[in-house]
Structures are given as C-alpha cells and as structure tokens.
C-alpha positions in Angstrom: -2.3 5.4 24.3 0.4 5.7 21.5 3.8 6.8 22.8 7.2 7.2 21.2 8.3 4.3 23.4 6.1 2.0 21.5 8.7 1.6 18.8 11.2 -1.2 18.8 14.3 0.8 18.4 14.3 4.1 20.3 17.9 5.4 20.5 17.9 7.1 17.1 14.3 8.5 17.6 15.2 9.9 21.0 18.1 11.9 19.5 16.0 13.0 16.5 14.0 16.2 16.9 10.3 15.6 16.6 9.9 18.2 13.9 12.2 16.2 11.6 10.0 13.1 12.0 6.9 15.2 11.3 8.5 16.8 8.3 9.4 13.5 6.7 6.0 12.0 7.4 4.3 15.1 5.9 6.6 15.0 2.8 5.5 11.5 2.0 1.8 12.3 2.5 2.2 15.4 0.3 3.5 13.3 -2.6 0.6 10.8 -2.2 -2.2 13.3 -2.2 -0.6 15.5 -4.9 -0.8 12.7 -7.4 -4.5 12.3 -6.8 -5.2 15.7 -8.4 -2.0 16.8 -10.3 -3.0 14.9 -13.5 -6.3 16.7 -14.0 -5.0 19.6 -16.0 -2.7 17.2 -18.0 -5.5 14.9 -19.2 -6.1 16.6 -22.6 -2.4 16.5 -23.4 -2.2 12.8 -22.4 -5.1 12.0 -24.6 -3.6 13.7 -27.6 -0.1 12.2 -27.2 -1.1 8.6 -26.3 -4.4 8.3 -28.2 -6.5 7.5 -25.1 -10.3 7.3 -25.3 -12.6 9.3 -23.0 -13.0 6.3 -20.8 -9.3 5.8 -20.8 -8.8 9.3 -19.5 -11.1 8.6 -16.6 -9.0 5.6 -15.6 -5.9 7.7 -15.5 -7.5 9.1 -12.4 -9.4 6.0 -11.2 -6.5 3.5 -11.6 -4.5 5.5 -9.0 -7.4 6.3 -6.7 -8.9 2.7 -6.6 -5.5 1.0 -6.1 -4.8 3.6 -3.4 -8.1 3.0 -1.6 -8.2 -0.8 -2.1 -4.7 -1.6 -0.7 -4.6 1.1 2.0 -5.7 -1.3 4.7 -3.1 -3.8 3.6 -0.5 -1.1 3.8 -1.6 -0.1 7.3 -1.4 -3.6 8.6 2.0 -4.2 6.9 3.4 -1.2 8.8 2.2 -2.7 12.1 3.6 -6.2 11.3 6.8 -5.5 9.4 7.8 -2.0 10.5 6.6 1.5 9.8 9.9 2.8 8.5 10.3 -0.3 6.3 6.9 0.2 4.7 7.5 3.9 4.3 10.6 3.2 2.3 9.0 0.4 0.3 5.9 2.4 -0.5 8.0 5.5 -1.5 10.4 3.5 -3.6 7.5 1.8 -5.5 5.7 5.2 -5.9 8.8 6.9 -7.3 9.7 4.1 -9.7 6.1 4.0 -11.0 6.2 7.7 -11.5 9.2 7.3 -13.7 7.5 4.5 -15.7 4.4 6.7 -16.2 6.4 9.7 -17.3 8.2 7.6 -19.9 5.0 5.7 -21.1 4.7 5.4 -24.9 1.3 3.7 -24.9 -2.0 4.3 -23.1 -1.9 0.9 -21.3 1.6 1.6 -20.0 0.4 4.9 -18.4 -2.6 3.2 -16.8 -0.5 0.4 -15.4 2.0 2.9 -14.0 -0.8 4.8 -12.4 -2.1 1.6 -10.7 1.3 0.8 -9.4 1.6 4.4 -8.1 -1.6 3.8 -6.3 -0.3 0.6 -4.7 2.9 2.4 -3.6 0.8 5.2 -2.2 -1.4 2.7 -0.3 1.7 1.3 1.4 3.2 4.7 2.1 0.3 6.8 3.3 -0.7 4.8 6.5 3.0 4.8 7.6 3.1 8.6 7.4 0.4 9.0 10.0 1.5 6.1 12.3 5.1 7.4 12.2 3.8 10.8 13.2 1.5 9.6 16.0 4.2 7.3 17.4 6.6 10.2 17.7 4.2 12.7 19.3 2.4 12.2 22.6 -1.4 12.1 22.6 -3.2 15.4 23.5 -2.5 18.9 22.3 0.9 18.2 20.7 -0.5 15.3 18.7 -3.5 17.4 17.7 -1.1 20.1 16.3 0.9 17.4 14.5 -2.2 15.9 13.0 -3.3 19.4 12.0 0.0 19.9 10.2 -0.3 16.5 8.5 -3.9 17.3 7.4 -2.8 20.7 6.2 0.0 19.2 4.1 -2.4 16.6 2.7 -4.9 19.2 1.8 -2.2 21.4 0.4 -1.0 18.5 -1.8 -4.4 18.0 -3.2 -5.0 21.7 -3.7 -1.5 22.3 -5.2 -2.1 19.7 -7.9 -3.8 22.1 -10.2 -1.1 24.7 -9.9 1.8 22.3 -10.2 0.2 20.4 -13.1 -0.6 23.7 -14.9 2.9 25.0 -14.6 4.5 21.7 -15.7 2.1 21.2 -18.7 2.5 24.8 -19.9 6.3 25.0 -19.4 7.4 21.4 -20.1 5.0 18.6 -21.0 2.4 16.4 -19.4 5.1 13.8 -18.7 6.6 16.1 -16.0 3.5 15.9 -13.8 4.8 12.3 -13.1 8.5 12.8 -13.6 8.7 15.5 -11.0 8.1 12.9 -8.3 11.3 11.1 -9.1 13.9 13.7 -7.7 11.6 14.7 -4.8 10.9 11.0 -3.9 14.6 10.2 -4.1 15.5 13.0 -1.6 12.8 12.0 0.9 13.8 8.3 0.5 17.4 9.0 1.4 16.4 11.3 4.3 14.0 8.7 5.7 16.6 5.9 5.3 19.2 7.9 7.3 17.0 9.6 10.0 13.9 7.6 10.7 13.9 4.9 13.4 12.1 1.6 13.0 9.0 0.8 14.9 6.5 -2.0 14.8 3.9 -3.8 16.9 3.8 -7.0 15.0 2.4 -10.2 16.4 3.6 -12.6 13.7 0.2 -12.8 11.8 0.2 -13.0 8.1 -1.2 -10.3 5.8 -4.7 -10.8 4.4 -3.9 -10.8 0.7 -7.3 -12.3 -0.4 -9.1 -9.5 1.5 -7.0 -6.8 -0.2 -7.6 -8.4 -3.6 -11.4 -8.7 -3.1 -11.9 -5.2 -1.9 -9.8 -3.6 -4.6 -11.4 -5.7 -7.4 -14.9 -4.9 -5.9 -14.2 -1.1 -5.9 -12.7 -1.2 -9.4 -15.6 -3.1 -11.0 -18.1 -1.0 -9.1 -16.5 2.3 -10.3 -16.4 0.8 -13.9 -20.1 0.0 -13.6 -20.9 3.6 -12.5 -18.9 5.0 -15.4 -20.9 2.9 -17.8 -24.1 4.5 -16.8 -23.1 7.7 -18.8 -23.2 5.9 -22.1 -25.4 2.8 -21.5 -27.9 4.0 -18.8 -28.6 2.5 -15.4 -30.7 -0.5 -16.7 -28.4 -1.7 -19.5 -26.7 -5.1 -19.1 -23.3 -3.4 -19.5 -24.1 -1.4 -16.4 -26.0 -3.8 -14.2 -23.6 -6.7 -14.5 -20.5 -4.8 -13.2 -22.5 -3.0 -10.6 -23.8 -6.3 -9.2 -20.4 -8.0 -9.5 -18.7 -5.1 -7.7 -21.2 -5.2 -4.9 -21.0 -9.0 -4.7 -17.2 -8.9 -4.4 -17.4 -6.3 -1.6 -20.0 -8.6 0.1 -17.6 -11.5 -0.2 -14.8 -9.4 1.3 -17.0 -8.7 4.4 -17.7 -12.4 4.7 -14.0 -13.3 4.4 -13.1 -10.6 7.0 -15.7 -12.0 9.4 -14.3 -15.6 9.1 -10.5 -15.2 8.7 -8.2 -15.5 11.7 -6.2 -12.5 10.8 -8.5 -10.1 8.9 -7.3 -7.2 6.9 -10.2 -5.2 8.4 -11.4 -6.6 11.8 -15.1 -5.8 11.7 -15.1 -5.6 15.5 -13.3 -2.2 15.1 -16.6 -0.7 13.9 -18.2 -1.5 17.2 -16.2 1.5 18.5 -18.4 4.5 18.0 -15.4 6.9 17.3 -14.0 4.6 14.6 -17.2 3.8 12.8 -18.8 7.3 12.9 -15.6 9.2 12.0 -14.9 6.9 9.0 -18.5 7.1 7.7 -18.3 10.9 8.0 -14.9 10.9 6.3 -16.4 8.8 3.4 -19.3 11.2 2.9 -17.0 14.3 3.0 -14.5 12.7 0.6 -17.3 11.8 -1.8 -18.2 15.5 -2.2 -15.0 17.4 -1.6 -12.7 15.2 -3.8 -14.9 16.3 -6.7 -14.4 20.0 -6.1 -11.0 20.3 -7.7 -12.0 18.2 -10.7 -15.1 20.2 -11.6 -13.6 23.6 -10.7 -10.7 22.9 -13.0 -13.0 21.9 -15.8 -15.3 24.8 -15.3 -12.4 27.3 -15.4 -11.0 25.8 -18.6 -14.0 24.5 -20.6 -16.4 27.4 -19.7 -14.4 30.4 -18.7 -11.6 29.8 -21.1 -8.7 29.6 -18.7 -5.4 28.0 -19.6 -4.2 25.0 -17.5 -1.8 27.4 -15.6 -4.5 30.0 -15.1 -6.9 27.4 -13.8 -4.3 26.1 -11.4 -3.5 29.6 -10.2 -7.2 30.5 -9.8 -7.4 27.8 -7.1 -4.5 29.0 -5.0 -6.8 30.9 -2.5 -8.7 27.6 -2.0 -5.4 25.8 -1.4 -4.4 28.3 1.2 -7.8 28.1 2.8 -7.6 24.3 3.4 -4.1 24.7 4.9 -5.3 27.5 7.1 -8.3 25.6 8.3 -6.3 22.5 9.1 -3.7 24.5 11.1 -6.3 26.4 13.2 -8.5 23.4 13.8 -6.6 22.1 16.9 -7.2 25.5 18.6 -10.9 25.4 17.9 -11.1 21.7 19.0 -10.1 22.8 22.6 -13.0 25.3 22.6 -15.7 23.6 20.6 -14.8 20.0 21.0 -14.0 17.6 18.1 -17.6 16.7 17.2 -18.9 20.3 17.1 -15.9 21.5 15.1 -16.3 18.7 12.5 -19.9 19.6 12.1 -19.2 23.4 12.0 -16.5 23.0 9.4 -18.7 20.9 7.2 -21.4 23.6 7.4 -18.9 26.1 6.1 -18.2 23.7 3.2 -21.9 23.4 2.6 -22.2 27.1 2.2 -19.4 27.0 -0.4 -20.9 24.1 -2.3 -24.3 25.8 -2.4 -22.8 29.0 -3.7 -20.7 27.2 -6.3 -23.9 25.5 -7.6 -25.2 28.9 -8.8 -22.3 29.2 -11.3 -23.1 30.7 -14.7 -21.6 30.7 -18.2 -20.4 34.3 -17.7 -19.3 34.0 -14.1 -16.6 36.2 -12.7 -13.5 34.9 -10.9 -14.3 36.4 -7.5 -17.9 35.1 -7.2 -17.7 31.9 -9.3 -14.3 30.5 -8.2 -12.5 32.3 -5.5 -15.0 33.0 -2.7 -17.0 29.8 -3.0 -13.7 27.8 -3.3 -12.4 29.4 -0.1 -15.5 28.4 1.8 -15.5 24.8 0.5 -11.8 24.2 1.4 -11.8 26.2 4.6 -14.6 23.9 5.8 -12.7 20.8 4.6 -9.7 21.8 6.6 -11.6 22.6 9.7 -13.5 19.2 9.5 -10.7 16.8 8.6 -8.5 17.3 11.6 -11.1 16.5 14.3 -12.4 13.6 12.3 -8.9 12.1 12.0 -8.3 12.8 15.7 -11.5 11.0 16.7 -10.9 8.1 14.4 -7.4 7.4 15.8 -8.0 8.3 19.5 -7.5 5.6 22.1 -6.1 3.2 19.5 -4.0 0.3 20.8 -0.4 0.3 19.5 -0.9 -2.9 17.5 -3.8 -1.4 15.6 -2.3 2.0 14.9 -1.5 1.3 11.2 -4.8 -0.4 10.6 -6.9 2.5 12.0 -4.7 5.1 10.2 -5.3 3.1 7.0 -9.0 3.2 7.6 -9.0 7.0 7.8 -7.2 7.3 4.5 -9.2 4.5 2.9 -12.6 6.1 3.8 -11.7 9.4 2.4 -10.1 8.1 -0.8 -12.8 5.4 -1.4 -15.5 8.1 -0.9 -13.6 10.3 -3.3 -13.1 7.8 -6.1 -16.7 6.5 -6.0 -18.0 10.1 -5.5 -16.2 11.3 -8.5 -17.6 8.4 -10.6 -21.1 9.3 -9.5 -20.8 13.0 -9.8 -19.2 12.8 -13.2 -22.1 10.6 -14.4 -24.6 13.1 -13.0 -22.9 16.0 -14.7 -22.6 14.2 -18.0 -26.3 13.2 -17.9 -27.4 16.8 -17.4 -25.1 18.0 -20.2 -26.7 15.3 -22.5 -23.5 14.9 -24.5 -23.3 18.6 -25.4 -20.0 20.4 -25.0 -21.4 23.9 -25.2 -20.4 26.1 -22.2 -24.1 26.4 -21.2 -24.6 22.7 -21.2 -21.4 22.0 -19.3 -22.2 24.6 -16.7 -25.6 23.0 -16.0 -23.9 19.7 -15.5 -21.2 21.1 -13.2 -23.8 23.1 -11.2 -25.9 20.0 -10.6 -22.8 18.1 -9.3 -22.3 20.8 -6.8 -25.9 20.7 -5.7 -25.7 17.0 -5.2 -22.5 17.6 -3.2 -24.3 20.1 -1.0 -26.9 17.5 -0.2 -24.3 14.8 0.6 -22.5 17.2 3.0 -25.8 18.2 4.7 -26.3 14.5 5.4 -22.8 14.3 6.8 -23.5 17.2 9.2 -26.6 15.4 10.5 -24.6 12.2 10.9 -21.9 14.0 12.8 -24.2 15.6 15.3 -26.1 12.4 16.0 -23.3 9.8 15.9 -19.8 11.3 16.6 -18.6 11.1 20.2 -18.3 14.5 21.9 -14.6 14.5 22.4 -11.4 12.7 21.6 -10.8 9.8 24.0 -7.6 8.2 25.2 -6.8 4.5 25.5 
C-alpha cells in the first residue's frame, strides 16, 4: 500500500498540509489536460497566420497528443527512479518553455515542433502529479476523494479548453492559447520547488529509451496512416504502408518489452485483472469521449454559426458536469462499488452520445448542445474516478509511477487514435462537402460510432473489472 512514508525525505512533507500537495499536483495536471483541447478553437487562426495545410492543422493536435501518450510510460518510470518532485519540475519546465516557443512560432514547422516538445514535457509531468498525490494521501476514502479532485481538475482542464481558447483568440490572438501557460507554469514551478518534498522508489535500473521511441513512433505512424484514409482510401498504398508500419513498430515494442531486463512497460503487470481491465476500459472511454469536445466545437461554429467564444461558453455546463461527476464519484463508490459505478457512469455517457447523434442543422442550444453535453460529461466524470482507483489499487511503491503512467497513457492513446478514426469517419460521410447539412451528417455519425464504442466499454466493465478496489 502506498503511504506518505514511502518517500525518501519526509520532514518537509510532514510539515506540509496535504491540501497544498494536492493543489500543486492538480495544477500541473490541469495545464497538461488543458493543452489537449485549448487549441481547437484557435486552429483557423493558426492556419491563416502560418499557412498550414489541413493535414498540418490535424498535427497541431496530434503532435501533442501522440508525444504525450508515447512518452507517458517513460515519464512514470523516470519519476520512480529519479524522484517524483524532480520529474515534476523537469516536465513542467519543458512544457512551459515549449509553450513559449509555440506562441512565438513564425513558421508552421516551428509550431508543430513546439507542440511535440510540449507533449514530451506533459508526458514527464502528468504521471508525477498522480504519484505525488497518492504518496501523500493514505489509501481508502481519503485517497478516493483526492483522486476524485485530481480527476475533476483533469476533466475541467479539458472542458475549459474551449472557453479559455475562445476568450484568448477573440480578445488577443491564437498565440495566447500557448503563451498563457508561461506565467501560470512559472508560478507552479516556483511553488513546487519551494514546497514539495522529494520521493522515489528507484532501484538503479536504466530507463527503457528504445521502448519509448518504438511506441511513440508506432503511434505517430499509425495515426498518420489513419489520417491518410480520408484522402486516399483504406486500400491505397499511401494508407496501407503507414498503417502496417505503425502496427509493426508497436509489435516490435511488445517484443522488446518482453525481452529487456528493465522494460518500460512490464507485460506482467497486465496479468493483474485490475490493471488490465481498467486500462482497456480507459482506452475505450478515451477513444469516444476525447472526440466530444472536438466535434461539439466544430458543430457549434461550422453549423450553428457560433463564434469561438460563444462555442466555448456553450460548453460550460458540460465542463461543470464532469467536475461534479468526478467530485461525487467517491461517495457513490462506497455505495455501488467501483465496477458498478464505472459501468453506470458510462451508461449515462451513452445516453448523451446517443442524444447528440440526433443533431440537426437547425438544432437549438438546449437540445443540441447543453443537455446531451451534460449527460456525456457527467458520465465521464462518474466513470473516470473508479477506473483510476481500480487501476492504481494495491500497487507496490516501486511501480506507482509506472501504473499511474499507464492510466494516463491508456486514456490519451485512446483519445488520439479515436480522434483520428472519428475524424476520418465524419469526413467520409461529409464527402468533402462543407455545407452545414453535410457536416452535420458527418458529426452525427461520429457520435453514433462513439455510442457503440461506449456500449462495448460497458459490457467489458461488467464482465472483466473486479468488484472493488483492493489494497496491497
């Protein structure tokens, strides 16, 4: 069982109130998740200013998400070996500097490079936020509440991206969706440097850099292959080659992990029912729910005629719903159990996705955005907390960062690949037309597919997830 005493240096942490540790961890996670979604409303302005192609715009999002997902496991293991505070500071510093570089970019490639470095910084930072939190809070009800807060902040960061991005683009420019991270990151960096205590469970092993490179390259090439299907079709050489290459690299990654003495992702972890089932469920939920913000923002702007700011404000009720769901989830966990709550929350999200798939060209705000959005994100908040608690329950101290990294990796990997697939499906249905009717048909189909994915996730949870959180 994880305890505050697991850290190497305890004197400063003993004197430090737990809420300060939780606040700093949540602040780092908020920045990480915010940058997954904040650029969506700024994409048209970026394209006009930097001359990016349509595919280049997609990689403004994917460069961050894929680097984030691909290096997450490396970041988690680095926290275990070299210190959670140290990796928190390194990741946050890298993230903040990359935000500055992206905000000052003068060419498209500079922006894409900065976004990739941002993703790398986020991959180092994010696992440390959860392990710092779990090391400071005892397992049981207090940790469930802390994880609920962490999940709520993470959900709020993703949800707030549209609002924050809309305000910054309308009032200042697209550059400020990145530059805003600089002062915020600097404040959190100084506070963490002064107040967080170091903690590690290192055993002297080296980091598995080949594994990290293989899985990141595999994900990037696979996502590129999926994006090619929109223009080339599924059977074209330009599609088949990267798809096969990406899958082959991921296969090589699994072989390397099975043979190396200090693997990035010990495959034996997946023999644990809680770890394997919760991460697969997180992958499926992420594949559907990550797309919600993307398509809802496009529907509001391209079909209903909202401005970027109006589109962001339209999703505020959804933002509040995911925060509310995450905060009340620990209470329901005590009554329903983790497995049942995860499944019930996902069913709520299914209802929202099914409702959203009935969208029309002349939809109203209440019935086409607000109410289905609330259901989708309330369900996401209710499901995420028990899944994270199940995945990390009973974890040995030396594996805390690795398992925490798996949780974030599963969700982000599912989201990045899910967005590539859903975008392709929506574009294929629209058949290249940009009329509101054609776009609406494409967006609606994406939500119908998302409904099916979530139904599959519910079935998996009921059959595979353990009934309750276990302790080590």
